[in-house]
DRENBA-994657 format. One record per residue (C-alpha): residue number from 1; residue in one letter; x, y, z. Coordinates in steps of 0.001 Angstrom, whole numbers, plus 500000, padded with zeros to 6 digits. Example, Ala and Ser with C-alpha at 12.3 -4.5 7.8 and 13.67 -1.06 7.14 Angstrom:
    nr   rest       xx       yy       zz
     1      a   512300   495500   507800
     2      s   513670   498940   507140
end
This chain:
    nr   rest       xx       yy       zz
     1      m   362182   378614   852403
     2      e   359702   375811   853061
     3      r   358562   377431   856323
     4      h   357840   380682   854511
     5      m   355950   378818   851791
     6      e   353860   377001   854395
     7      g   352949   380353   855900
     8      l   351941   381756   852506
     9      c   349855   378667   851756
    10      q   348054   379074   855097
    11      g   347019   382500   853855
    12      g   345310   380864   850862
    13      s   343621   383138   848345
    14      a   344248   386180   850553
    15      a   348015   385605   850295
    16      f   347751   385174   846536
    17      e   345783   388412   846162
    18      m   348397   390299   848205
    19      f   351298   389201   845998
    20      a   349681   388402   842633
    21      a   351217   391470   840987
    22      a   354679   389969   841522
    23      l   353918   387361   838840
    24      s   354181   389988   836137
    25      e   356239   392732   837836
    26      p   358410   391257   840602
    27      e   360909   393426   842448
    28      e   363452   390612   841964
    29      p   363360   387001   840629
    30      g   363075   385422   844082
    31      q   359728   387138   844555
    32      a   358453   385726   841260
    33      f   359638   382267   842342
    34      a   357785   382457   845685
    35      v   354499   383645   844204
    36      a   354624   381084   841380
    37      l   355211   378275   843877
    38      l   352327   379592   845985
    39      c   350095   379516   842886
    40      m   350954   375873   842223
    41      r   350406   374737   845814
    42      l   347041   376402   846322
    43      e   344074   374267   845295
    44      a   342088   377194   843857
    45      r   341909   377589   840069
    46      a   342496   381360   839806
    47      p   346170   381316   840898
    48      k   346976   378649   838277
    49      e   345316   380698   835570
    50      a   347264   383784   836659
    51      l   350521   381801   836530
    52      e   349664   380448   833091
    53      a   349134   384004   831856
    54      a   352478   385082   833338
    55      l   354255   382192   831627
    56      g   352857   383335   828306
    57      a   353716   387010   828747
    58      p   356879   388698   827426
    59      v   359028   388956   830560
    60      p   362796   389254   831195
    61      a   364717   385984   830940
    62      g   365630   385964   834636
    63      h   361969   386407   835580
    64      r   360878   383510   833371
    65      l   363603   381219   834742
    66      a   362436   382020   838284
    67      l   358899   380957   837350
    68      i   360212   377696   835859
    69      d   362321   377071   838960
    70      a   359126   377300   840997
    71      l   357539   374611   838830
    72      q   360519   372358   839606
    73      f   359755   372596   843332
    74      a   356015   372033   842839
    75      t   355967   368261   843406
    76      d   352661   367729   845238
    77      p   349767   365890   843492
    78      v   347791   369104   842846
    79      s   350792   370684   841120
    80      e   351458   367552   839071
    81      e   347873   367575   837853
    82      w   348120   371202   836812
    83      l   351418   370706   835017
    84      a   349746   367953   832988
    85      r   346883   370349   832279
    86      f   349332   373022   831098
    87      l   350765   370481   828653
    88      r   347341   369441   827343
    89      t   345446   372738   827158
    90      g   347774   375612   828097
    91      g   349116   378341   825868
    92      s   352544   378033   824246
    93      g   354316   379746   827145
    94      a   352765   377486   829777
    95      r   353407   374391   827676
    96      r   357070   375253   827208
    97      a   357474   375924   830928
    98      a   355879   372583   831838
    99      l   358093   370832   829284
   100      a   361150   372390   830935
   101      v   360408   370459   834140
   102      a   359052   367216   832664
   103      a   362229   365186   832048
   104      l   362254   363575   835516
   105      r   358443   363264   835771
   106      p   357298   360110   833928
   107      g   353654   361071   834389
   108      l   354115   364084   832103
   109      l   356010   362450   829253
   110      d   353013   361054   827342
   111      a   351537   364553   827134
   112      a   354973   365827   826057
   113      t   355060   363246   823251
   114      a   351843   364622   821777
   115      l   353417   368101   821641
   116      t   356208   367080   819261
   117      q   353690   367749   816484
   118      h   352553   371135   817840
   119      a   352113   373987   815359
   120      d   354367   376327   817365
   121      p   357956   375294   816508
   122      l   359175   376396   819949
   123      v   356754   373990   821623
   124      a   357455   371146   819176
   125      l   361250   371451   819432
   126      e   361142   371889   823221
   127      a   358992   368757   823505
   128      t   361481   366781   821402
   129      r   364404   368001   823490
   130      t   362589   367173   826738
   131      l   361888   363611   825625
   132      l   365496   363106   824556
   133      a   366690   364471   827920
   134      a   364306   361986   829561
   135      g   366093   359154   827762
   136      r   363376   358459   825220
   137      r   364378   357840   821623
   138      v   362086   359969   819495
   139      p   362394   361085   815868
   140      v   363738   364572   815283
   141      p   361865   366594   812635
   142      p   363641   368092   809593
   143      l   365633   371035   810913
   144      h   366698   373057   807861
   145      a   363860   375571   808107
   146      h   364329   375892   811877
   147      l   368068   376547   811510
   148      n   367160   379501   809286
   149      s   364297   380760   811456
   150      p   364073   384480   812310
   151      q   363379   383434   815925
   152      p   366685   383068   817831
   153      e   365198   380605   820338
   154      v   364091   378321   817502
   155      v   367571   378383   815966
   156      a   369233   377578   819301
   157      l   366916   374602   819867
   158      a   367442   373400   816305
   159      l   371235   373510   816738
   160      e   371017   371256   819787
   161      l   368693   368827   818051
   162      a   370973   368791   815000
   163      l   373839   367707   817243
   164      r   371669   365051   818896
   165      s   370193   363607   815709
   166      a   372588   364172   812811
   167      g   375683   363177   814782
   168      a   378641   365062   816173
   169      a   380309   365991   812870
   170      p   377274   367427   810991
   171      g   375964   369025   814186
   172      a   379313   370685   814872
   173      e   379427   371957   811300
   174      a   376008   373586   811773
   175      c   377360   375309   814887
   176      r   380454   376560   813059
   177      a   378238   377919   810290
   178      v   376515   380372   812660
   179      a   377574   383862   811569
   180      m   379745   385924   813894
   181      d   377158   388709   813836
   182      a   374275   386387   814787
   183      d   372019   386901   817791
   184      a   374031   386652   821017
   185      g   371924   383776   822357
   186      v   372297   381775   819150
   187      l   376044   382334   818948
   188      t   376453   381360   822619
   189      a   374454   378165   822057
   190      a   376587   377381   819006
   191      m   379803   377898   821007
   192      n   378678   375613   823824
   193      l   377446   372862   821516
   194      l   380606   373004   819413
   195      a   382696   372812   822584
   196      i   381210   369458   823644
   197      s   381167   367928   820162
   198      g   384766   366678   820344
   199      q   385361   367285   816651
   200      g   388598   369284   816854
   201      g   389298   372900   816018
   202      e   386961   374214   818731
   203      v   389651   376270   820473
   204      a   390605   378172   817324
   205      h   386953   378848   816492
   206      l   386205   380131   819992
   207      r   389214   382442   819809
   208      q   387749   383909   816615
   209      v   384416   384484   818350
   210      v   386102   386442   821150
   211      e   387940   388596   818615
   212      a   384728   389287   816665
   213      r   382342   389592   819641
   214      p   384240   390682   822782
   215      e   380944   391164   824615
   216      l   380529   387357   824514
   217      a   383931   386715   826083
   218      a   382507   385258   829312
   219      a   380480   382697   827368
   220      a   383512   381897   825206
   221      w   385779   381259   828226
   222      l   383248   378843   829677
   223      a   382983   377049   826331
   224      l   386787   376778   826228
   225      g   386680   374981   829562
   226      l   384069   372577   828205
   227      t   386254   371604   825229
   228      g   388601   369710   827541
   229      d   391458   370726   825234
   230      v   394690   371519   827092
   231      a   395466   374149   824422
   232      a   392624   376260   825843
   233      l   394732   377033   828916
   234      e   397070   379237   826892
   235      i   394126   381467   825917
   236      l   392672   381463   829428
   237      r   396056   382351   830917
   238      a   396558   385232   828493
   239      r   393205   386726   829497
   240      l   393907   386098   833181
   241      d   397083   388200   832956
   242      a   395457   391035   830971
   243      p   393981   394108   832719
   244      w   390603   393786   834465
   245      e   387957   396443   835020
   246      l   386141   395341   838162
   247      p   383337   395065   839101
   248      d   382201   395589   835465
   249      q   383997   392444   834280
   250      l   383134   390262   837284
   251      d   381011   387850   835218
   252      e   383916   387356   832836
   253      l   386337   386748   835707
   254      l   384026   384149   837263
   255      a   383554   382465   833864
   256      l   387327   382274   833504
   257      a   387619   380631   836924
   258      a   384823   378175   836076
   259      a   386487   377294   832770
   260      g   389774   376533   834489
   261      r   388017   374338   837052
   262      l   386064   372393   834400
   263      l   389261   371697   832491
   264      t   391832   371143   835235
   265      g   389830   370330   838356
   266      r   391783   373049   840190
   267      a   389351   375376   841965
   268      a   390979   378821   841917
   269      l   388284   381354   842828
   270      p   388546   385118   843379
   271      a   388279   385677   847138
   272      f   388161   389477   847133
   273      n   385354   392020   846983
   274      p   385292   393154   843320
   275      h   383657   396450   844326
   276      d   386488   397348   846713
   277      f   389732   395472   846217
   278      e   393463   396067   846231
   279      p   395516   395173   843140
   280      a   397469   392733   845291
   281      e   394286   390717   845918
   282      l   393754   390246   842170
   283      e   397381   389199   841821
   284      v   396930   386542   844539
   285      f   394038   385065   842569
   286      r   396099   385147   839375
   287      e   398981   383356   841088
   288      e   396692   380659   842517
   289      a   395113   380061   839111
   290      r   398464   379987   837296
   291      n   399951   377523   839785
   292      g   396899   375267   839706
   293      w   396752   375204   835931
   294      a   400524   374634   835663
   295      g   400262   371682   838048
   296      f   397648   370121   835788
   297      e   399673   370785   832630
   298      k   402691   368909   834009
   299      t   400820   365600   833799
   300      a   398270   366302   831049
   301      a   398721   364859   827565
   302      k   398135   367419   824813
   303      t   396492   364759   822646
   304      r   393753   363978   825200
   305      r   390684   365824   826416
   306      y   389898   366355   830075
   307      r   387083   367148   832472
   308      r   387995   368358   835963
   309      g   391523   367059   835545
   310      e   390493   363541   834477
   311      p   390843   362152   830952
   312      l   387449   362561   829301
   313      s   385361   359402   829685
   314      a   381798   358381   830479
   315      p   382573   357935   834218
   316      a   384351   361315   834335
   317      l   381323   363034   832802
   318      a   378985   361184   835159
   319      r   380969   362542   838113
   320      d   380931   365985   836535
   321      l   377115   365975   836536
   322      v   377183   366550   840289
   323      g   380544   368317   840462
   324      p   380596   371442   842667
   325      g   379778   374778   841106
   326      h   378912   373353   837687
   327      p   377523   376138   835481
   328      r   376096   373888   832717
   329      r   375093   370403   833894
   330      d   372714   370215   830922
   331      l   375643   370286   828497
   332      c   377445   367588   830477
   333      h   374350   365370   830179
   334      l   374119   366056   826452
   335      q   377797   365181   826048
   336      l   377194   361772   827636
   337      a   374513   361066   825033
   338      l   376558   362469   822180
   339      l   379934   360863   822851
   340      y   378976   357684   824734
   341      d   375412   356938   823576
   342      l   374264   357046   827203
   343      h   370566   358009   827278
   344      l   369218   358194   830823
   345      p   366970   360925   832238
   346      f   368476   364015   833827
   347      d   367230   367571   834345
   348      a   369748   370296   835035
   349      r   367029   372598   836429
   350      a   365667   370083   838942
   351      p   366335   370443   842680
   352      f   369790   369108   843447
   353      a   368496   366053   845329
   354      a   366652   364962   842173
   355      q   369729   365644   840038
   356      r   371897   363557   842364
   357      a   369460   360633   842320
   358      a   369350   360676   838513
   359      a   373135   360985   838369
   360      r   373568   357792   840418
   361      a   371827   355749   837719
   362      i   373899   357492   835058
   363      a   377136   356806   836970
   364      a   376271   353091   837280
   365      s   375650   352846   833545
   366      a   378756   354895   832711
   367      s   380975   352592   834784
   368      r   379789   349638   832705
end
């Protein structure tokens, strides 16, 4: 990838002009990523302004995440200067994108602090979350109005901040209070946050969500894995043995596998082509998963919670931060703060080398 980026940068403004349209209408997210990274690495002003406009435009979620990923890989001095400029003078979209990559960049955190008072609640709440993820203790604003906002993104952010600031019990109660017919993104956020709260009753609540909103089943299975509750395996096993419509339900099948791995540490993964498979191949996967989960259950205590087969603890969560195939490292980091009062910087969207370096400091603190 770096060789291709070097070639694009050699093209300078001519390369940007050739591919600028991909900022707003990419053929696929990887193209948006490449052009956004090109914009950040070029010294000219016009590409940065075009990227800022793209970050403020209504685009599909996958497109926006690709643009933010590009900002994570923009680590040169020119890019750092422009990220700080986005925070100081950019529009709401550019400010939120820069905040999303600021947790492991100390030079950006002062500008992020000023944004906690921003008029746009999305910017203000994102700035507060970023600073907390960076390990800074900052006051959380009153959240009642935000929890009742008509904007789903505001509600999801407010739920997380409620868990961080009010404590596990009140925060979990706010998550349980989310209506079953709420926006899918809000209900998914509530499920995930409830799952890591450790307050009890999460498994029963998540079962109710699946019954009420079957289209959110994949998100619910993953949340079940995050609970660490051995009782979740009964629900996961029942779904594993039910009929599957592949490839349409591939995301759900992968979420089920990820949930089992997060809970038991046993990595059973479907090894067949979901677009062209024999029933026997699905049965092999089922048998591997059943055997792996049963092996864990033989030694697991029903009164304890687990992460990757280990009793839940600060060191276990610290290891989980860099565990293979982790779908939600951000929630693992939040759980360390919530359950063990461990506040050190980590950014789940950063390049893996940066995540691993941050995780080393967290692991050292967790072991103490």
